Phi, psi and omega in degrees: 000140182258135174286146182270166179293165178294317184297320174302310182295326179292322179295313177299325183280336171301333184268000186261150173279170183289331169296322172288325174303308172305314177304314181300317183298308187291325184287325177304302191296344184272355182269322187227139181295324181300319178301317179292321169305312178302316179292324184292318181294318177304317184269331190247331189241352184297325180285347171230089184297325183295322181292319180303310184297317185299317179300317184291317173310314178295327179290318183290326176306305186306316183294322184284332178296332183269006182295136171277113187268015188284328183208157175289343176297318174290320179300317184294317185291332180278324178300320177295322180294317175300321180292325183293313178303315178297326174294321178297318177288329176285327176298324183295312187294319180061021177245132184286334178295323171298317177295327174288313174307308183298320180290321178301310175307305182305315178293320171304308183287327171298324179288322178272005193286147178242136355287150185305142175287347177304332186270007178226123183299316184300313179296323175300308181302322179298311177301308184293334174285330170292324168307311185290329179295320180298313177310307183308310185288322178299326180302328186274353185268171174300152192301320187292318179294319166315313185294310189296316184283338177285338177286322172294317179303313177301318174302323179285324179288332182295000000 
C-alpha cells in the first residue's frame, strides 16, 4: 500500500467529524510508541516548554548514568542513542530554542563525562559536530537569545 501525501490527508481530515478524528488519533497512538509520545507532548506538555525541557533533561541524566563505561565501544553506542532521543524530543517540540537547550545540555554532560571523550576520536567528533549544529541553530534565533546561547557555547568550547 502506498501512502498518500500530507495535503491529501489534510483535505480528507477536513471532511471528518470531531469524533471520527478522535478515533483516528487513538488508533494512531496504538501503532507506534513515537506517535503516542508525540500526542502526549501535544496534549500535556506543549503548553509549558520549560517543564518539558526539564523532564527531558532528567531523562537524559538517567540515560547518561546507565552508560556502560567498560569500553569506548559501549560508550559510543549509548551516546549515539542519547543523541537520537534528543533529536526526537526536539522534533516533537519544533522549537529551535528547545533543541539548542537540549543539545547544550548534552554537550555539557558529554564534556564532563568520565572516562574522558578526549581519548576517543569518534566521541570527540560527535561532540564537535553537535557544537557546530548548535552554532547553526543559534544563528537563526533572535539576537538576545543568540547572545545568551553564545556565552554558553564559549564556555563549552574553552
